[in-house]
BAROMI-465806 format. One line per 4 residues: number of its first residue (from 1); for each residue x, y, z of C-alpha. Coordinates in Angstrom, 2 decimals. Layout:
residues N
NUM	X Y Z | ... $
//
This chain:
residues 588
1	80.82 111.71 137.24 | 84.26 112.53 138.40 | 84.66 115.10 135.50 | 82.15 117.25 137.01 $
5	83.89 116.88 140.78 | 86.64 119.57 141.78 | 88.51 118.99 145.09 | 89.40 122.01 146.95 $
9	91.68 120.35 149.52 | 93.92 118.08 147.95 | 95.12 116.67 151.11 | 91.95 114.57 151.25 $
13	92.47 113.22 147.60 | 93.39 109.61 148.63 | 90.64 109.17 151.41 | 87.98 110.77 149.32 $
17	88.90 108.61 146.11 | 88.70 105.55 148.12 | 85.42 106.47 150.00 | 83.64 107.15 146.53 $
21	85.16 104.04 145.03 | 83.67 103.28 141.57 | 81.09 106.05 141.97 | 83.24 108.63 140.17 $
25	83.60 106.47 137.17 | 79.71 106.09 136.86 | 77.05 107.91 134.75 | 73.72 109.52 135.57 $
29	70.86 110.02 133.52 | 67.34 111.64 134.11 | 65.16 108.96 132.41 | 64.79 105.26 131.59 $
33	65.22 105.73 127.78 | 68.66 107.41 128.17 | 69.47 104.72 130.66 | 68.86 101.92 128.12 $
37	70.74 103.85 125.54 | 73.55 104.29 127.69 | 73.52 100.71 128.66 | 73.41 99.51 125.21 $
41	76.53 101.70 124.35 | 78.53 100.20 127.10 | 77.71 96.68 126.08 | 78.52 97.29 122.48 $
45	82.07 98.82 123.54 | 82.69 96.03 125.97 | 83.61 98.36 128.79 | 85.44 96.27 131.63 $
49	84.63 96.91 134.29 | 81.17 97.81 133.48 | 80.33 101.28 135.04 | 77.15 101.90 137.02 $
53	74.35 104.04 135.78 | 72.28 106.10 138.12 | 68.74 107.63 137.41 | 68.54 110.86 138.98 $
57	66.44 114.13 139.25 | 67.91 117.34 138.12 | 66.01 119.55 140.82 | 68.67 120.36 143.32 $
61	68.60 118.77 146.86 | 68.15 121.21 149.72 | 70.69 120.09 152.46 | 69.35 122.78 155.05 $
65	69.01 121.19 158.45 | 70.74 118.00 157.19 | 74.35 119.21 157.69 | 76.24 119.10 161.10 $
69	75.20 121.89 163.54 | 78.82 123.35 163.76 | 79.20 125.16 160.61 | 83.04 125.43 160.80 $
73	83.33 121.46 160.31 | 84.57 120.39 157.10 | 82.45 117.75 155.15 | 83.18 116.02 151.87 $
77	80.38 118.19 150.44 | 82.12 121.38 151.58 | 85.55 120.60 150.22 | 83.86 119.64 146.77 $
81	83.01 121.88 144.01 | 80.42 119.90 141.89 | 79.43 121.78 138.81 | 76.42 119.49 137.78 $
85	73.26 119.27 139.87 | 72.47 115.51 139.01 | 76.04 114.41 140.07 | 75.68 116.38 143.29 $
89	72.16 114.96 144.09 | 73.55 111.25 143.30 | 76.63 111.77 145.72 | 74.21 113.19 148.30 $
93	71.69 110.18 148.22 | 74.22 107.23 147.89 | 77.40 108.58 149.70 | 75.78 110.98 152.38 $
97	78.64 113.44 151.66 | 76.87 116.23 153.59 | 77.11 114.14 156.82 | 80.79 112.97 156.51 $
101	82.90 115.30 158.52 | 86.62 115.68 157.80 | 89.15 116.13 160.93 | 92.70 115.63 160.44 $
105	93.97 114.68 164.02 | 92.88 111.38 165.07 | 92.45 112.19 168.95 | 90.28 115.19 167.97 $
109	88.19 113.09 165.67 | 87.49 110.44 168.24 | 86.74 112.96 170.96 | 84.20 114.56 168.53 $
113	82.59 111.15 167.26 | 82.92 109.11 170.50 | 82.72 111.35 173.69 | 79.22 111.98 174.60 $
117	75.95 111.61 172.52 | 76.26 110.98 168.66 | 76.51 114.30 167.08 | 73.40 115.53 165.09 $
121	73.54 115.00 161.24 | 76.86 113.34 161.42 | 77.03 109.83 159.89 | 80.74 109.13 159.98 $
125	84.02 111.09 160.69 | 87.33 110.71 158.50 | 90.64 111.28 159.62 | 94.33 110.98 158.78 $
129	96.65 108.23 160.06 | 100.41 107.78 160.27 | 100.41 107.50 156.52 | 99.22 110.80 154.76 $
133	97.82 108.52 151.94 | 95.53 106.45 154.22 | 93.10 107.28 157.10 | 90.50 105.95 159.45 $
137	86.42 106.12 159.28 | 84.98 106.53 162.67 | 81.20 105.80 163.17 | 78.87 104.11 165.39 $
141	76.85 100.96 165.22 | 73.14 100.65 165.27 | 73.56 100.03 169.04 | 75.82 103.05 169.65 $
145	79.13 101.26 169.89 | 82.08 102.88 168.37 | 83.33 101.47 165.15 | 86.83 102.16 163.36 $
149	87.60 100.97 159.94 | 90.88 101.60 157.87 | 90.90 103.71 154.56 | 93.52 102.74 152.23 $
153	94.91 105.17 149.88 | 93.45 105.16 146.29 | 96.02 103.33 144.30 | 95.23 104.35 140.84 $
157	95.20 107.81 139.13 | 93.03 110.59 140.70 | 89.76 111.31 139.00 | 88.80 114.29 140.78 $
161	89.97 117.78 139.31 | 92.26 119.73 141.67 | 94.47 122.86 141.56 | 97.71 121.69 140.13 $
165	100.04 123.70 142.19 | 98.08 122.53 145.61 | 98.39 118.98 144.11 | 102.16 119.40 143.38 $
169	102.67 120.73 146.98 | 100.82 117.78 148.61 | 102.59 115.32 146.41 | 105.72 116.97 147.53 $
173	104.79 116.82 151.04 | 103.85 112.98 150.82 | 107.11 112.32 149.00 | 109.13 114.06 151.94 $
177	107.13 112.00 154.56 | 107.81 108.83 152.69 | 111.45 109.85 152.43 | 111.62 110.45 156.06 $
181	110.03 106.92 156.58 | 112.34 105.52 154.43 | 115.53 107.13 156.26 | 113.91 105.85 159.58 $
185	113.55 102.39 158.21 | 117.08 102.44 156.99 | 118.42 103.51 160.30 | 116.36 100.79 162.05 $
189	117.62 98.11 159.50 | 121.06 99.48 160.18 | 120.79 99.11 163.95 | 119.24 95.78 163.37 $
193	122.23 94.70 161.19 | 124.67 95.91 163.79 | 123.04 94.14 166.39 | 122.92 91.03 164.25 $
197	126.71 91.31 163.67 | 127.29 91.83 167.46 | 125.01 88.69 168.34 | 126.95 86.68 165.69 $
201	130.16 87.87 167.27 | 128.82 87.23 170.76 | 127.71 83.77 169.62 | 130.98 82.90 168.14 $
205	132.82 83.97 171.46 | 130.23 81.81 173.55 | 131.00 78.93 171.20 | 134.73 79.59 171.56 $
209	134.45 79.98 175.52 | 132.13 76.39 175.47 | 134.99 74.87 173.73 | 137.60 76.26 176.19 $
213	135.50 75.20 179.31 | 134.97 71.69 177.89 | 138.69 71.51 177.44 | 139.33 72.90 181.12 $
217	136.64 70.18 182.31 | 138.53 67.48 180.44 | 142.02 68.65 181.85 | 140.42 68.96 185.37 $
221	139.22 65.43 185.07 | 142.54 64.28 183.97 | 144.52 66.24 186.93 | 141.86 64.69 189.43 $
225	142.69 61.10 188.14 | 146.33 61.74 188.20 | 146.07 63.26 191.89 | 144.16 60.15 192.65 $
229	147.04 58.09 191.46 | 149.69 60.18 193.36 | 147.59 59.95 196.53 | 147.33 56.18 196.12 $
233	151.04 56.12 195.31 | 152.01 58.23 198.29 | 149.88 56.55 200.79 | 152.21 56.15 204.03 $
237	154.08 52.89 204.51 | 156.63 51.52 207.06 | 159.65 54.14 207.05 | 158.12 56.24 204.43 $
241	156.68 58.90 206.90 | 160.18 60.00 208.06 | 161.16 60.41 204.26 | 158.15 62.55 203.64 $
245	158.97 64.84 206.60 | 162.42 65.50 205.20 | 160.89 66.17 201.77 | 158.53 68.62 203.45 $
249	161.39 70.42 205.33 | 163.34 70.77 201.97 | 160.19 72.19 200.21 | 159.59 74.76 202.97 $
253	163.23 76.01 202.57 | 162.84 76.17 198.70 | 159.31 77.88 199.29 | 161.18 80.59 201.47 $
257	163.90 81.00 198.74 | 161.32 81.46 196.12 | 159.42 83.98 198.33 | 162.43 86.09 198.40 $
261	162.94 85.77 194.69 | 159.47 86.92 194.14 | 159.82 89.84 196.12 | 162.71 91.05 194.06 $
265	160.70 90.19 191.06 | 157.79 92.41 192.24 | 160.19 95.25 192.86 | 161.65 94.98 189.37 $
269	158.21 94.62 187.93 | 157.26 98.03 189.37 | 160.39 99.57 188.01 | 159.71 98.32 184.61 $
273	156.00 99.52 184.90 | 157.22 102.83 185.53 | 159.41 102.67 182.69 | 156.57 101.69 180.44 $
277	154.23 104.65 181.55 | 157.01 107.06 180.68 | 157.45 105.41 177.36 | 153.71 105.24 176.86 $
281	153.46 109.06 177.67 | 156.23 109.77 175.05 | 154.54 107.80 172.63 | 151.32 109.67 172.89 $
285	153.13 112.97 172.53 | 154.72 111.62 169.31 | 151.34 110.31 168.15 | 149.81 113.98 168.64 $
289	152.57 115.48 166.98 | 152.03 112.93 164.10 | 148.30 113.88 163.87 | 148.99 117.57 163.79 $
293	151.72 117.21 160.98 | 149.16 114.97 159.33 | 146.58 117.57 159.47 | 149.10 120.13 158.22 $
297	149.95 117.94 155.20 | 146.28 117.34 154.42 | 145.54 121.23 154.53 | 148.71 121.65 152.05 $
301	147.32 118.92 149.68 | 143.76 120.46 149.77 | 145.65 123.88 148.96 | 147.75 122.47 146.33 $
305	144.58 120.71 144.74 | 142.70 124.20 144.71 | 145.64 125.89 143.43 | 146.02 123.31 140.63 $
309	142.38 123.42 139.63 | 142.55 127.17 139.59 | 145.63 127.18 137.21 | 143.84 124.69 135.06 $
313	140.86 126.88 134.69 | 143.06 130.09 133.99 | 144.68 128.08 131.29 | 141.35 127.34 129.83 $
317	140.39 130.93 129.83 | 143.61 132.21 128.39 | 143.38 129.45 125.56 | 139.78 130.52 124.90 $
321	140.77 134.15 124.66 | 143.53 133.37 122.14 | 141.17 131.28 120.14 | 138.74 134.17 120.12 $
325	141.43 136.61 119.04 | 142.57 134.36 116.13 | 138.94 134.07 115.00 | 138.60 137.84 115.30 $
329	141.57 138.38 112.86 | 140.06 135.82 110.33 | 136.77 137.44 110.55 | 138.47 141.04 109.70 $
333	140.31 139.46 106.86 | 137.02 137.72 105.46 | 135.19 141.13 105.82 | 137.87 143.16 104.05 $
337	138.05 140.66 100.88 | 134.28 140.85 100.80 | 134.36 144.82 101.02 | 137.00 144.84 98.07 $
341	134.88 142.44 96.08 | 131.79 144.69 96.53 | 133.72 147.72 95.52 | 134.63 146.16 92.45 $
345	131.04 144.97 91.68 | 129.96 148.47 92.18 | 132.72 149.97 89.76 | 131.55 147.32 87.19 $
349	127.90 148.24 87.61 | 128.64 151.76 87.14 | 130.82 151.06 83.80 | 127.81 149.12 82.35 $
353	125.21 151.77 83.42 | 127.16 154.44 81.95 | 127.50 152.48 78.65 | 123.52 152.56 78.54 $
357	122.94 156.05 79.76 | 124.33 158.88 81.50 | 123.79 159.42 85.33 | 120.21 160.66 85.96 $
361	120.32 163.58 88.03 | 118.41 163.38 91.51 | 116.41 166.14 93.53 | 118.69 167.46 96.01 $
365	119.10 165.49 99.06 | 116.94 162.51 97.35 | 118.83 159.27 96.99 | 118.15 155.97 95.59 $
369	117.32 154.58 99.07 | 114.84 157.39 99.57 | 113.21 156.45 96.11 | 113.15 152.75 97.50 $
373	111.57 153.82 100.70 | 108.84 155.96 98.87 | 108.13 152.82 96.68 | 107.71 150.42 99.82 $
377	105.62 153.29 101.54 | 103.37 153.32 98.65 | 103.27 149.47 98.57 | 102.34 149.27 102.33 $
381	99.48 151.80 102.03 | 97.92 149.61 99.24 | 98.29 146.51 101.15 | 96.88 148.27 104.19 $
385	93.70 149.54 102.36 | 93.17 145.70 101.09 | 93.59 144.38 104.65 | 91.03 147.00 105.97 $
389	88.69 146.01 103.24 | 89.25 142.22 104.02 | 90.94 141.30 100.65 | 90.84 142.17 97.26 $
393	87.52 142.78 95.16 | 87.62 139.52 93.70 | 88.19 137.81 97.22 | 85.35 140.05 98.73 $
397	82.96 139.04 95.90 | 83.56 135.35 96.46 | 83.19 135.61 100.18 | 79.97 137.51 99.80 $
401	78.63 134.80 97.58 | 79.62 131.91 100.07 | 78.37 133.86 103.09 | 74.96 134.38 101.25 $
405	74.61 130.68 100.52 | 75.49 129.83 104.20 | 72.98 132.40 105.44 | 70.32 130.60 103.18 $
409	70.91 127.16 104.37 | 70.81 128.34 108.11 | 67.55 130.04 107.66 | 66.08 126.65 106.07 $
413	67.49 124.59 109.00 | 66.00 127.21 111.56 | 62.68 126.82 109.99 | 62.76 122.97 110.10 $
417	63.93 122.94 113.66 | 61.33 125.37 114.68 | 58.53 123.11 113.33 | 60.02 120.07 114.88 $
421	60.11 121.83 118.33 | 56.41 122.73 118.07 | 55.46 119.55 117.14 | 57.62 118.01 120.14 $
425	56.27 120.53 122.37 | 52.62 119.34 121.43 | 53.56 115.90 122.14 | 55.16 116.57 125.22 $
429	52.11 118.65 126.48 | 49.91 115.77 125.63 | 51.91 113.32 127.38 | 52.16 115.52 130.24 $
433	48.29 115.64 130.38 | 47.98 112.07 130.23 | 50.20 111.55 133.02 | 48.29 114.06 135.29 $
437	45.24 111.96 134.71 | 46.89 108.72 135.29 | 48.23 110.12 138.41 | 45.02 111.54 139.63 $
441	43.26 108.40 138.90 | 45.71 106.35 140.97 | 45.39 108.72 143.77 | 41.61 108.73 143.87 $
445	41.62 104.90 143.84 | 44.24 104.76 146.79 | 42.20 107.24 148.88 | 38.99 105.40 148.30 $
449	40.43 101.98 149.13 | 42.26 103.58 152.25 | 38.69 104.76 153.43 | 37.31 101.40 152.90 $
453	39.91 99.47 154.81 | 39.86 101.89 157.67 | 35.84 101.17 157.93 | 36.82 97.44 158.66 $
457	37.57 98.41 162.07 | 35.12 101.46 162.27 | 38.10 104.09 161.67 | 37.74 106.98 159.57 $
461	40.42 108.98 157.61 | 41.64 110.08 154.44 | 45.16 110.54 152.56 | 46.61 114.00 151.71 $
465	48.67 113.73 148.54 | 50.61 116.85 147.19 | 52.12 116.00 143.88 | 53.78 119.22 143.67 $
469	55.52 119.18 146.89 | 55.94 115.32 146.49 | 54.23 114.93 149.99 | 52.12 112.22 151.37 $
473	50.33 112.30 154.87 | 47.51 110.26 156.36 | 44.91 111.51 159.08 | 43.03 108.72 160.87 $
477	40.18 109.29 163.46 | 39.66 105.84 165.43 | 36.37 107.07 166.85 | 33.67 107.04 164.12 $
481	31.35 108.94 166.34 | 33.28 112.18 166.02 | 31.84 113.38 162.60 | 33.27 116.80 162.89 $
485	36.88 115.74 163.58 | 39.30 115.90 160.56 | 41.41 113.22 161.88 | 44.72 112.75 163.65 $
489	48.10 112.48 162.29 | 50.20 109.19 162.79 | 52.29 110.64 165.43 | 49.43 111.09 167.79 $
493	48.20 107.62 167.42 | 48.98 104.35 169.39 | 51.38 101.68 168.32 | 48.64 99.30 167.31 $
497	46.51 102.13 165.60 | 49.74 103.54 163.66 | 50.52 99.86 162.64 | 46.99 99.21 161.33 $
501	46.46 102.78 159.38 | 50.16 101.92 157.87 | 49.09 98.65 156.70 | 45.78 99.98 155.40 $
505	47.77 102.66 153.49 | 50.21 99.91 152.15 | 47.36 97.69 151.15 | 45.48 100.77 149.27 $
509	48.87 101.83 147.39 | 49.50 98.11 146.39 | 45.81 97.93 145.02 | 46.04 101.21 142.97 $
513	49.32 100.15 141.58 | 48.30 96.64 140.84 | 51.50 94.92 142.36 | 51.57 91.16 141.41 $
517	53.54 90.02 144.43 | 53.11 91.89 147.70 | 55.32 91.25 150.75 | 55.10 92.67 154.48 $
521	57.76 91.85 157.03 | 57.10 92.23 160.75 | 54.15 94.11 160.64 | 52.56 93.18 163.97 $
525	55.72 93.83 166.07 | 54.04 96.92 168.04 | 50.31 95.40 167.97 | 48.28 94.09 170.69 $
529	46.30 90.87 170.11 | 43.12 92.62 169.32 | 44.69 94.92 166.48 | 46.81 91.93 165.34 $
533	43.66 89.80 164.91 | 41.83 92.36 163.00 | 44.77 93.25 160.92 | 45.39 89.80 159.96 $
537	41.95 89.22 159.09 | 41.47 92.25 156.98 | 44.93 91.43 154.96 | 43.70 87.84 154.23 $
541	40.20 89.17 152.96 | 41.95 91.72 151.04 | 44.45 89.01 149.59 | 41.14 86.98 148.78 $
545	39.53 89.91 146.83 | 42.88 90.37 144.88 | 42.45 87.75 142.26 | 45.83 86.75 140.42 $
549	48.03 88.36 143.39 | 50.16 86.60 145.89 | 50.60 87.91 149.41 | 53.67 87.06 151.48 $
553	53.56 88.02 155.24 | 56.53 87.48 157.61 | 55.81 87.51 161.49 | 57.65 86.62 164.53 $
557	54.20 86.11 166.36 | 52.25 83.00 166.78 | 49.59 81.85 164.16 | 47.12 79.89 166.32 $
561	44.65 82.57 166.57 | 44.62 83.15 162.60 | 41.69 81.85 160.69 | 42.98 79.22 158.14 $
565	41.89 78.37 154.79 | 42.71 76.36 151.74 | 44.28 79.53 150.11 | 46.39 80.30 153.36 $
569	49.81 78.58 153.94 | 51.80 78.89 156.88 | 55.53 78.20 156.76 | 56.96 78.02 160.23 $
573	60.58 77.70 161.05 | 61.66 75.61 163.82 | 63.96 76.83 166.92 | 67.67 77.09 166.06 $
577	69.91 74.93 167.89 | 73.54 75.45 169.06 | 76.16 74.75 166.24 | 73.42 74.54 163.60 $
581	74.67 75.88 160.19 | 71.42 75.37 158.06 | 67.91 76.38 159.26 | 65.26 73.66 158.38 $
585	61.82 74.80 157.27 | 58.65 72.88 158.18 | 55.39 73.53 156.63 | 52.36 74.00 158.93 $
//
């Protein structure tokens, strides 16, 4: 189906391809015979994966009233150009492409989908994400809760046709986006690498400081131990105190002397610092002069390199010009030799012609070239006439004979095809007549059964079927006393009456079609006890009358008030328990 789909906006290519999935690789036919034929072809050719085959109707679907109210919104259907009605109908039915809105900006899409009530005729909204090849699908659950799911870009080759220039422009924008992402990631990697290197350096510095601190702690412990020994050794004894006082006085005198020396050292240090600052200033000036000289040297080297390149290019141009001059001189020499040789040939031809005959006089102003041109002109006129006629006489005769043979064959084939077409049209008309009769009898049976089942509860009604418009509607009148009333439509009935009428319609259709297995799930949810009892009794009686048919009825209600029998079996599920993974079944 993808061969019939053309994308008008390539910027949505990846998201729409992912949304369609394998549907674009599927096929669609109009009847079961083509379905079986195509299925056999796929199996014989061992297609893997096996494509899906749809059966559709060629009549175009009318989407009026089923699209979003805002006509300016883009949907998947509006950005596609589908040239086949079958493909369009299949995508609308299976993908709801007329109700999937496309909005590039994510905040705008979320406001449209989630703010306020759900938009009318909108199933989901697709928007772009940070990666232009992917996106998000915004929709609401059955209970109205917002739901967001990612849309990954289609990884394989595109299957929808697009404008080549727009696709190239979109791919270039995608490549630019990825290049920007790559540069950002590379910048982040470099920053992380620098941070890692710095962290490693800090870690090594902290390890070195840790070792230094451990050494300092060990040294401090040794000093404490040494000071402890000194204290014990210098503890005052008899006559020792006087000696220590003398030592203290000597130490104070020495301290005063060292203080004077320290002041002299500070003054000297200040002088040295001033000299150092002056030297540093001079050094900075020399560095600036060095940088300026280096810059001038670099400019001179660049100029020298540029002049060298210009000189090399000029030498190449000069050598090429010298080679061209030498080649031209050689060409002139060769042409002169050829001229002399042609002159000798002309003289030789003149001598040989004079030996046979004298020179023939020509008309005034008419040369040999003029005669050759006249001959060529006559030859061209003859060729033009043959071309206008389509060939020579022999060729035209052969082509006429071949065309006549092909015409006779075509007339014969046309007569055979016309006869076959008439036969096929007769067969088709006959089959249509049989189909209309078959459809009419099934409709009669469904109508009679529906009226009969309604009469079980003293209801009256009928079924309206329009086969051309493909419409079905039922009219039910719960009051049998109203003979002149045509019946009420289902939307005017109560919940129980509507459920009972629907069950009657379903039972009548089952009976008309002859279904072997008939299943009905939660049919009595909206019924009261009276309607439910009568409906169950009616369905059990209908099941007993349908010999060879099996009825399966699923209900969450109790079955205590249902009349049982040998042919009625009830399977009741036990109440679930917390943490239970398997539901046991008990037979009642």
